[in-house]
Backbone as numpy.savetxt, mean C-alpha at the origin, in Angstrom:
# Nx Ny Nz CAx CAy CAz Cx Cy Cz
-14.94 -5.29 -6.77 -14.59 -4.54 -5.59 -13.76 -3.34 -6.03
-13.99 -2.24 -5.35 -13.24 -1.02 -5.61 -12.57 -0.60 -4.30
-11.32 -1.03 -4.06 -10.64 -0.74 -2.80 -10.34 0.75 -2.63
-10.55 1.23 -1.42 -10.27 2.62 -1.05 -8.95 2.69 -0.32
-8.15 3.68 -0.62 -6.87 3.96 0.03 -5.91 2.77 -0.03
-5.65 2.25 -1.23 -4.80 1.07 -1.35 -3.35 1.30 -0.95
-2.94 2.55 -0.83 -1.58 2.85 -0.41 -1.53 3.33 1.04
-2.61 3.07 1.77 -2.69 3.40 3.20 -2.34 4.86 3.45
-2.99 5.73 2.69 -2.80 7.18 2.83 -1.34 7.57 2.66
-0.64 6.87 1.76 0.75 7.16 1.44 1.76 6.40 2.27
1.31 5.70 3.29 2.23 5.00 4.19 3.01 3.89 3.49
2.46 3.31 2.44 3.15 2.24 1.73 4.06 2.75 0.62
4.20 4.05 0.49 5.00 4.60 -0.60 6.40 5.00 -0.18
6.72 4.89 1.09 8.02 5.37 1.60 8.45 4.48 2.78
9.71 4.62 3.21 10.14 3.86 4.39 9.21 4.11 5.57
8.94 3.09 6.36 7.92 3.15 7.41 8.16 4.26 8.42
9.36 4.48 8.84 9.64 5.49 9.86 9.69 6.91 9.33
9.67 7.06 8.02 9.74 8.40 7.42 8.40 9.12 7.61
8.48 10.35 8.03 7.25 11.10 8.29 7.07 12.21 7.25
5.85 12.65 7.13 5.52 13.76 6.24 4.62 14.72 7.02
4.45 15.92 6.48 3.56 16.89 7.13 2.15 16.33 7.22
1.71 15.63 6.16 0.36 15.07 6.19 0.24 14.00 7.27
1.24 13.14 7.36 1.18 12.07 8.35 1.07 12.64 9.76
1.81 13.68 10.04 1.78 14.30 11.37 0.43 14.93 11.67
-0.19 15.53 10.66 -1.45 16.25 10.89 -2.70 15.44 10.58
-2.55 14.20 10.15 -3.69 13.39 9.69 -4.31 12.60 10.85
-5.23 13.23 11.56 -5.88 12.56 12.68 -6.71 11.37 12.23
-7.33 11.46 11.08 -8.12 10.34 10.56 -7.21 9.14 10.30
-6.07 9.38 9.65 -5.13 8.30 9.37 -4.60 7.65 10.63
-4.37 8.46 11.66 -3.90 7.89 12.93 -4.93 6.93 13.49
-6.18 7.29 13.42 -7.24 6.41 13.92 -7.36 5.14 13.08
-7.05 5.24 11.80 -7.17 4.08 10.92 -6.05 3.07 11.15
-4.85 3.55 11.45 -3.69 2.67 11.43 -2.94 2.51 12.75
-3.28 3.25 13.78 -2.52 3.14 15.03 -2.52 1.73 15.61
-3.66 1.06 15.60 -3.75 -0.28 16.20 -2.92 -1.32 15.46
-2.71 -1.12 14.17 -2.03 -2.12 13.36 -0.62 -1.70 12.97
-0.09 -0.67 13.61 1.18 -0.08 13.20 2.33 -1.08 13.12
2.53 -1.89 14.14 3.65 -2.82 14.16 3.53 -3.87 13.06
2.34 -4.38 12.87 2.12 -5.37 11.81 2.29 -4.74 10.43
1.77 -3.55 10.27 1.89 -2.86 8.98 3.34 -2.55 8.66
4.15 -2.27 9.67 5.57 -2.00 9.45 6.26 -3.22 8.85
5.90 -4.41 9.31 6.47 -5.64 8.75 6.14 -5.76 7.27
4.91 -5.48 6.93 4.48 -5.57 5.54 5.22 -4.53 4.70
5.37 -3.33 5.23 6.08 -2.27 4.51 7.53 -2.66 4.25
8.18 -3.32 5.21 9.55 -3.78 5.02 9.62 -4.81 3.90
8.69 -5.72 3.88 8.66 -6.73 2.81 8.35 -6.08 1.47
7.48 -5.11 1.47 7.14 -4.38 0.26 8.39 -3.71 -0.32
9.21 -3.15 0.55 10.46 -2.52 0.11 11.38 -3.54 -0.56
11.48 -4.73 0.02 12.33 -5.76 -0.55 11.85 -6.23 -1.91
10.56 -6.45 -2.04 10.00 -6.90 -3.32 10.16 -5.81 -4.36
9.91 -4.58 -3.99 10.02 -3.49 -4.97 11.46 -3.32 -5.44
12.41 -3.47 -4.53 13.82 -3.37 -4.91 14.19 -4.50 -5.86
13.74 -5.71 -5.57 14.05 -6.86 -6.43 13.48 -6.69 -7.84
12.34 -6.03 -7.93 11.69 -5.84 -9.23 12.10 -4.56 -9.94
12.82 -3.69 -9.25 13.16 -2.40 -9.85 11.93 -1.52 -10.03
10.99 -1.66 -9.12 9.74 -0.91 -9.16 9.62 -0.10 -7.87
8.68 0.80 -7.84 8.46 1.56 -6.61 7.56 0.78 -5.67
7.57 1.17 -4.43 6.70 0.53 -3.43 5.24 0.68 -3.82
4.88 1.86 -4.30 3.49 2.10 -4.70 3.09 1.18 -5.85
3.97 1.00 -6.81 3.66 0.12 -7.93 3.46 -1.32 -7.48
4.32 -1.79 -6.58 4.19 -3.16 -6.09 2.92 -3.33 -5.27
2.62 -2.36 -4.42 1.39 -2.44 -3.62 0.16 -2.52 -4.52
0.11 -1.70 -5.55 -1.03 -1.74 -6.47 -1.04 -3.00 -7.31
0.14 -3.47 -7.73 0.21 -4.71 -8.50 -0.31 -5.88 -7.66
0.03 -5.89 -6.37 -0.50 -6.94 -5.49 -2.02 -6.87 -5.45
-2.53 -5.69 -5.25 -3.98 -5.52 -5.17 -4.66 -5.94 -6.47
-4.08 -5.55 -7.59 -4.67 -5.90 -8.88 -4.58 -7.39 -9.18
-3.70 -8.10 -8.46 -3.60 -9.55 -8.66 -4.75 -10.30 -7.99
-5.52 -9.61 -7.17 -6.60 -10.23 -6.43 -7.87 -10.32 -7.28
-8.45 -11.49 -7.27 -9.67 -11.72 -8.02 -10.79 -10.81 -7.51
-11.48 -10.21 -8.42 -12.61 -9.38 -8.06 -12.29 -7.90 -7.89
-11.02 -7.54 -7.92 -10.67 -6.13 -7.79 -10.83 -5.47 -9.16
-11.70 -4.48 -9.21 -11.98 -3.80 -10.47 -11.11 -2.57 -10.66
-11.08 -1.71 -9.68 -10.36 -0.44 -9.84 -10.06 0.16 -8.47
-8.82 0.06 -8.00 -8.48 0.70 -6.74 -8.65 2.21 -6.84
-9.11 2.83 -5.78 -9.24 4.29 -5.74 -7.90 4.85 -5.30
-7.17 5.41 -6.26 -5.85 5.95 -5.96 -5.94 7.46 -5.83
-5.01 8.02 -5.10 -4.93 9.46 -4.96 -3.53 9.92 -5.31
-3.44 11.03 -5.98 -2.15 11.60 -6.33 -2.24 13.11 -6.20
-1.17 13.71 -5.71 -1.16 15.17 -5.59 -0.31 15.80 -6.69
0.42 14.96 -7.43 1.24 15.46 -8.53 1.10 14.53 -9.74
1.26 15.08 -10.92 1.11 14.31 -12.15 2.08 13.13 -12.21
3.31 13.32 -11.76 4.29 12.23 -11.82 3.88 11.06 -10.91
3.18 11.35 -9.83 2.68 10.26 -8.98 1.64 9.44 -9.73
0.79 10.10 -10.46 -0.22 9.40 -11.24 0.44 8.53 -12.31
1.44 9.06 -12.99 2.17 8.27 -13.99 2.79 7.03 -13.35
3.39 7.21 -12.19 4.00 6.09 -11.46 2.96 5.02 -11.14
1.83 5.44 -10.61 0.80 4.49 -10.21 0.20 3.75 -11.40
0.04 4.44 -12.51 -0.53 3.79 -13.69 0.37 2.69 -14.23
1.67 2.79 -14.00 2.60 1.75 -14.45 2.45 0.44 -13.68
1.73 0.47 -12.59 1.52 -0.76 -11.81 0.73 -1.80 -12.59
-0.07 -1.38 -13.55 -0.87 -2.35 -14.31 0.00 -3.25 -15.17
1.24 -2.84 -15.45 2.15 -3.65 -16.25 3.07 -4.53 -15.41
2.91 -4.50 -14.11 3.77 -5.25 -13.20 3.07 -6.52 -12.74
3.74 -7.65 -12.91 3.18 -8.93 -12.48 4.06 -9.51 -11.38
3.45 -9.82 -10.26 4.19 -10.40 -9.14 4.18 -11.92 -9.24
5.29 -12.53 -8.86 5.37 -13.99 -8.81 4.64 -14.48 -7.57
4.16 -15.72 -7.60 3.44 -16.26 -6.44 4.24 -16.15 -5.13
5.55 -16.35 -5.19 6.35 -16.26 -3.97 6.45 -14.81 -3.46
6.41 -13.85 -4.36 6.41 -12.45 -3.94 5.08 -12.08 -3.28
4.00 -12.58 -3.84 2.68 -12.36 -3.25 2.64 -12.96 -1.85
3.15 -14.18 -1.72 3.16 -14.85 -0.41 4.02 -14.08 0.59
5.14 -13.54 0.13 6.00 -12.76 1.03 5.27 -11.54 1.58
4.48 -10.90 0.74 3.72 -9.73 1.18 2.56 -10.10 2.09
1.95 -11.24 1.86 0.74 -11.61 2.58 0.97 -12.34 3.89
2.11 -13.00 4.05 2.34 -13.83 5.22 2.14 -13.10 6.55
2.68 -11.89 6.74 2.51 -11.25 8.05 1.18 -10.52 8.23
0.33 -10.51 7.21 -0.88 -9.69 7.26 -1.86 -10.15 8.32
-2.39 -9.17 9.05 -3.49 -9.40 9.99 -4.58 -8.41 9.62
-5.80 -8.87 9.60 -6.92 -8.04 9.19 -7.07 -6.82 10.09
-7.31 -5.68 9.48 -7.53 -4.44 10.23 -8.96 -4.41 10.75
-9.16 -3.83 11.90 -10.54 -3.67 12.38 -11.29 -2.67 11.51
-12.57 -2.85 11.39 -13.39 -1.91 10.64 -13.50 -0.63 11.47
-13.27 0.51 10.82 -13.38 1.79 11.50 -14.26 2.73 10.69
-14.86 3.67 11.37 -15.62 4.70 10.69 -17.10 4.44 10.58
-17.54 3.22 10.82 -18.96 2.91 10.75 -19.38 2.29 12.07
-20.48 2.78 12.63 -20.93 2.25 13.91 -22.39 1.95 13.83
């Protein structure tokens, strides 16, 4: 499997309430995540806690979680700056404990499929 947008268009890389110019102008992203906003905020809060405990960034922990899943070959990551790419590549060296994985997964609710009709 090759997951697309594993960082939820950047939403998992910063505190949930923090906004960016892209977030404000991203109509596609709004359609993707508006329905699941409250649930996703819970996951983002837990992601912040796990990343702090590990001394890693939120992006690294999110990718490490994804890479821990059987069948994931290569997440499709996006970076607008070289340092972001360096940060994301370090996720391959991060291993989450089973309890950290469970903490991230417990509040998860499946997102509806969007974009295909």
